[in-house]
C-alpha positions in Angstrom: 26.5 18.3 13.8 25.1 15.8 16.4 24.2 12.2 16.7 21.3 10.6 18.4 21.1 6.9 19.4 17.5 6.0 18.4 17.6 2.8 20.5 18.6 4.6 23.7 16.0 7.3 23.0 13.2 4.8 22.4 14.1 2.9 25.5 13.8 6.0 27.7 17.4 6.1 28.6 17.9 9.1 31.0 21.4 9.6 29.7 19.9 10.9 26.4 19.8 14.7 26.7 16.3 16.1 27.4 16.3 18.0 24.2 16.4 14.7 22.3 13.7 13.0 24.6 11.1 15.7 24.8 9.5 17.2 21.6 8.7 20.5 23.3 12.3 21.0 24.5 13.5 20.0 21.0 11.4 22.5 19.2 12.2 25.3 21.7 15.9 24.7 20.9 15.6 24.2 17.2 13.8 25.7 14.2 12.8 24.8 10.7 15.0 26.4 8.0 13.1 27.8 5.0 14.0 24.9 2.7 12.9 22.2 5.1 9.7 24.1 5.8 9.1 24.2 2.0 9.7 20.5 1.6 7.3 19.7 4.5 4.7 22.0 2.9 5.1 20.2 -0.4 5.0 16.8 1.3 1.7 17.6 3.1 0.2 19.1 0.0 1.1 16.0 -2.0 -0.2 13.6 0.6 -3.5 15.4 0.7 -3.8 15.3 -3.1 -3.6 19.1 -3.5 -0.4 19.3 -5.4 1.7 18.1 -8.3 5.1 18.5 -6.7 8.0 16.2 -7.6 7.8 13.5 -4.9 11.3 12.2 -5.5 13.9 14.1 -3.4 17.7 13.6 -2.8 18.6 14.7 0.7 22.2 15.6 1.4 23.9 15.6 4.7 26.7 18.1 5.8 29.4 15.4 5.7 28.8 15.0 1.9 26.8 11.8 2.0 23.4 11.2 0.6 20.5 9.7 2.5 
């Protein structure tokens, strides 16, 4: 688990780790899990009008909350 301060990141604060400031560094250090990749594929298909996927999703976070 990790936390990112969006305000510090948006303001260019150099105390924010480079992996959170630079998209290339972020994607070199992380990867899409299969379920997230599937949700993104469904989202893009729905937005382009090519799909009839359910557009209402409930996202759960590891701490047990819902966002």
